C-alpha positions as CSV (number, residue, x, y, z in Angstrom):
1,M,-215.4,-0.5,-136.4
2,Q,-219.0,-1.1,-137.5
3,T,-221.7,-2.5,-136.8
4,F,-223.5,-4.3,-139.0
5,F,-227.3,-7.1,-138.9
6,Q,-227.9,-9.7,-141.1
7,I,-231.6,-9.8,-141.6
8,D,-233.5,-12.6,-143.0
9,S,-236.9,-12.9,-145.5
10,D,-238.9,-11.9,-142.7
11,G,-237.4,-8.8,-141.8
12,L,-235.9,-10.5,-138.5
13,L,-232.1,-9.4,-137.4
14,T,-230.6,-12.8,-137.1
15,Q,-226.7,-12.0,-136.3
16,A,-225.1,-9.3,-135.7
17,I,-220.9,-8.5,-136.5
18,Q,-218.4,-5.5,-135.6
19,V,-216.3,-4.9,-138.6
20,D,-213.2,-3.0,-139.2
21,D,-213.9,0.4,-141.2
22,S,-211.2,-0.8,-143.6
23,D,-213.2,-3.0,-144.8
24,C,-215.6,-1.1,-145.6
25,L,-214.0,1.4,-147.9
26,D,-214.5,2.6,-151.7
27,G,-211.9,2.8,-154.3
28,N,-211.4,6.6,-153.0
29,G,-210.6,5.1,-149.1
30,N,-214.3,6.7,-148.3
31,F,-216.0,4.9,-145.7
32,S,-218.6,3.1,-147.8
33,K,-221.8,0.8,-145.9
34,S,-223.1,-0.8,-149.1
35,I,-219.5,-2.1,-149.8
36,G,-219.1,-3.2,-146.0
37,S,-222.8,-4.8,-146.9
38,K,-220.7,-7.0,-149.4
39,Y,-218.0,-7.6,-147.3
40,C,-220.6,-9.3,-144.3
41,Q,-221.8,-11.2,-147.8
42,S,-218.7,-12.5,-148.9
43,L,-218.2,-14.1,-145.4
44,L,-221.5,-15.6,-144.2
45,G,-224.1,-14.6,-147.0
46,G,-227.5,-13.3,-146.9
47,E,-228.2,-9.8,-146.6
48,W,-226.5,-7.3,-144.3
49,V,-227.2,-3.3,-142.9
50,C,-225.1,-1.3,-141.2
51,F,-226.3,0.9,-138.0
52,I,-225.3,4.4,-137.3
53,E,-226.9,5.3,-134.7
54,K,-226.1,9.0,-135.9
55,E,-228.4,8.4,-138.6
56,N,-231.1,6.2,-137.5
57,P,-232.5,8.1,-134.7
58,F,-234.9,5.4,-134.6
59,V,-233.3,2.6,-133.0
60,Y,-234.6,0.4,-130.1
61,P,-231.8,-2.1,-128.8
62,A,-232.7,-2.4,-125.2
63,V,-235.9,-4.4,-126.6
64,G,-234.4,-5.7,-130.1
65,M,-236.0,-3.4,-132.6
66,F,-234.1,-1.1,-134.8
67,Y,-235.4,1.5,-137.3
68,L,-232.5,1.2,-139.7
69,N,-232.8,3.1,-143.3
70,G,-236.6,3.4,-143.2
71,N,-237.9,0.2,-142.0
72,L,-238.2,-2.0,-138.6
73,Y,-236.6,-4.6,-138.2
74,K,-236.9,-7.0,-135.0
75,D,-234.2,-9.0,-133.1
76,K,-234.8,-12.2,-133.6
77,E,-233.1,-14.0,-131.3
78,N,-232.1,-10.8,-129.0
79,I,-228.8,-10.8,-131.1
80,G,-228.4,-7.3,-130.5
81,I,-227.6,-7.5,-127.7
82,S,-225.1,-8.6,-125.2
83,P,-226.7,-9.6,-121.5
84,K,-224.7,-8.9,-118.9
85,P,-224.5,-10.3,-115.6
86,T,-225.4,-9.1,-112.1
87,T,-224.1,-5.5,-112.1
88,F,-222.8,-4.3,-107.9
89,L,-221.6,-0.5,-107.1
90,N,-219.2,-1.5,-104.1
91,L,-219.3,1.6,-102.3
92,P,-216.2,2.8,-99.9
93,N,-218.6,2.0,-96.6
94,K,-218.7,-1.8,-97.7
95,T,-222.4,-1.4,-98.9
96,S,-222.9,-2.7,-102.1
97,Y,-225.8,-1.5,-105.0
98,L,-227.5,-4.1,-107.2
99,V,-228.7,-2.6,-110.2
100,L,-232.0,-2.8,-111.4
101,L,-232.4,-0.7,-114.6
102,R,-235.7,1.8,-114.1
103,N,-235.4,1.3,-109.9
104,A,-234.2,5.1,-109.4
105,T,-230.7,3.9,-111.2
106,S,-230.3,7.3,-112.2
107,L,-230.9,8.8,-109.2
108,F,-228.5,6.3,-107.0
109,T,-225.6,6.2,-109.7
110,N,-225.1,9.9,-109.9
111,L,-225.0,10.3,-106.1
112,I,-222.8,7.6,-105.6
113,S,-220.6,9.3,-108.5
114,Q,-220.9,12.4,-106.5
115,T,-220.5,11.1,-103.3
116,Y,-217.8,8.4,-103.1
117,F,-215.8,8.6,-106.8
118,G,-215.2,12.6,-108.1
119,G,-218.7,12.8,-110.1
120,A,-217.2,10.4,-112.8
121,R,-219.8,9.7,-115.3
122,R,-222.0,6.2,-115.2
123,Q,-220.7,4.6,-117.3
124,D,-217.2,4.7,-115.8
125,L,-218.2,4.2,-112.4
126,P,-216.1,0.9,-111.2
127,Y,-219.0,-1.7,-111.5
128,S,-218.4,-4.9,-110.8
129,N,-219.7,-8.3,-110.8
130,T,-218.8,-9.2,-107.3
131,P,-220.8,-8.0,-104.4
132,I,-218.5,-6.5,-101.3
133,G,-220.7,-6.1,-98.0
134,D,-224.5,-5.9,-98.1
135,I,-226.0,-6.1,-100.4
136,H,-228.9,-3.4,-101.3
137,A,-231.8,-3.1,-104.3
138,I,-235.0,-1.4,-105.3
139,V,-237.6,-3.1,-106.5
140,R,-240.6,-1.5,-108.3
141,N,-244.2,-3.2,-108.8
142,P,-243.0,-5.0,-112.3
143,I,-246.0,-3.3,-114.2
144,D,-245.2,0.1,-113.5
145,R,-241.6,-0.1,-114.7
146,F,-243.1,-1.5,-117.6
147,V,-245.0,1.7,-118.2
148,S,-242.2,3.6,-116.8
149,S,-239.4,1.6,-119.6
150,Y,-242.1,1.8,-122.3
151,A,-242.3,5.3,-122.5
152,L,-238.2,5.5,-121.9
153,N,-237.8,3.8,-124.4
154,L,-240.4,3.4,-127.1
155,C,-243.0,6.1,-126.5
156,S,-241.9,7.3,-129.9
157,I,-242.3,3.9,-132.0
158,Q,-246.1,3.7,-131.7
159,D,-246.8,4.4,-135.3
160,K,-244.2,1.4,-136.1
161,M,-245.8,-1.0,-133.7
162,T,-248.6,-0.9,-131.7
163,Q,-248.4,-1.6,-127.4
164,D,-250.7,-4.7,-128.6
165,E,-248.3,-5.9,-131.2
166,F,-245.0,-5.0,-128.9
167,I,-246.7,-6.9,-125.7
168,D,-247.2,-9.6,-127.4
169,W,-243.7,-9.8,-128.3
170,L,-242.5,-9.1,-125.1
171,I,-243.9,-11.9,-123.5
172,N,-242.6,-14.5,-126.1
173,Q,-239.2,-14.1,-125.4
174,N,-236.5,-15.4,-123.1
175,P,-236.5,-13.9,-120.1
176,S,-232.4,-13.8,-119.3
177,S,-232.0,-12.2,-123.5
178,L,-234.1,-9.4,-122.8
179,D,-232.3,-6.0,-122.1
180,R,-232.4,-4.9,-118.7
181,H,-235.4,-2.0,-118.9
182,F,-237.1,-4.8,-119.6
183,K,-236.0,-7.8,-118.2
184,P,-237.3,-9.3,-115.4
185,Q,-235.9,-7.8,-111.6
186,T,-235.8,-11.6,-110.2
187,T,-233.3,-12.4,-113.4
188,T,-231.1,-10.0,-113.3
189,I,-231.2,-10.1,-109.5
190,G,-230.5,-14.0,-110.5
191,D,-229.3,-16.3,-107.7
192,T,-228.1,-13.4,-105.6
193,N,-228.2,-14.5,-102.0
194,G,-228.4,-12.6,-99.2
195,V,-229.9,-9.6,-100.8
196,I,-231.6,-7.0,-98.6
197,Y,-234.7,-5.2,-100.6
198,H,-236.1,-2.0,-100.8
199,D,-239.5,-0.6,-102.1
200,F,-239.1,1.6,-104.9
201,S,-242.6,3.6,-103.8
202,K,-241.0,4.0,-100.3
203,D,-238.4,3.0,-99.5
204,L,-235.6,5.7,-101.1
205,N,-234.4,8.0,-98.5
206,P,-233.8,5.2,-95.9
207,L,-231.7,3.2,-98.6
208,A,-230.2,6.5,-99.5
209,T,-229.0,7.0,-95.4
210,I,-227.4,3.5,-96.3
211,F,-225.5,4.6,-98.9
212,G,-224.2,7.1,-96.8
213,L,-226.4,9.6,-99.7
214,A,-227.6,13.1,-98.6
215,T,-231.2,13.1,-98.4
216,P,-234.1,14.0,-98.7
217,L,-234.0,13.0,-102.5
218,P,-234.1,15.1,-105.3
219,V,-236.8,14.0,-108.4
220,V,-234.6,13.3,-111.5
221,N,-235.4,10.9,-114.8
222,S,-239.3,11.2,-113.8
223,T,-241.1,9.6,-116.9
224,N,-242.8,12.0,-118.6
225,P,-246.7,11.6,-118.0
226,S,-247.8,11.9,-121.8
227,T,-245.2,9.5,-122.6
228,K,-246.7,6.4,-120.2
229,P,-248.7,4.1,-122.2
230,V,-252.2,3.2,-120.7
231,L,-252.9,-0.4,-120.1
232,T,-256.1,-2.7,-120.9
233,D,-257.2,-4.6,-118.1
234,E,-256.0,-7.5,-120.7
235,Q,-252.5,-6.4,-121.1
236,I,-252.1,-6.0,-117.7
237,T,-252.7,-9.6,-117.5
238,K,-250.4,-10.4,-120.2
239,L,-247.7,-8.9,-118.0
240,Q,-248.3,-10.3,-114.9
241,A,-248.6,-13.6,-116.1
242,Y,-245.1,-12.5,-117.7
243,Y,-243.4,-11.4,-114.8
244,A,-245.2,-13.4,-111.9
245,S,-241.9,-14.2,-110.2
246,D,-241.3,-10.0,-109.8
247,V,-245.5,-9.6,-108.8
248,D,-244.7,-12.3,-105.9
249,L,-240.9,-11.0,-104.6
250,Y,-242.9,-6.8,-104.7
251,N,-245.3,-8.0,-102.8
252,Q,-243.2,-9.4,-100.7
253,V,-240.8,-6.6,-100.3
254,K,-243.9,-4.2,-99.9
255,S,-245.1,-6.2,-96.8
256,N,-242.3,-5.9,-94.8
């Protein structure tokens, strides 16, 4: 299967579809992006481009930014992203870990895998949409979380889209349509009741103990300081307004 995106006259991605390899073959039986694009056009009209990750190193589906074949496209409605429901890892000790990306997720999922699931790859862990037992979540200062997510996903795109342009784009998006790196923490949590919150800045070791993990915790996936954006006061104000519910939640958790 191959992924093709429809591009409108403004260079915005408007649709994404999966196309079988057999519909992308030329007369010699070789895969052809142009044949696949023509196939999509015959079905739905418009202009189509093929996304092959290994050929397009500057790809940012986390925020609806795709640098394909030398062109930067913006995802009009985040159609290239499949919004995921609230995700939990249910542990044998009857606790549930509510997964919030950029909140020590790599650290905790790796240790949970090693401790309970035989070292399985993170993507192969038994995630569930239903928690069992006490629900625990790590919450983070939303501005720090934005900086970390930006550094991870967009540090190399700045010659194609400025920091100001990205923030202005972000704050005009429907929060529920964003990838979980930038989606508000409160949106990911949704209507989950009875969550026990832990402060990213000081509660990681105590939470590890609750989960039955070895402490003290190692430092992993620490963001390279050279890739972190330096935000202006105006940018911080915009982000605080957009992430207002996260600001409120974090202030409540921090004060406990």
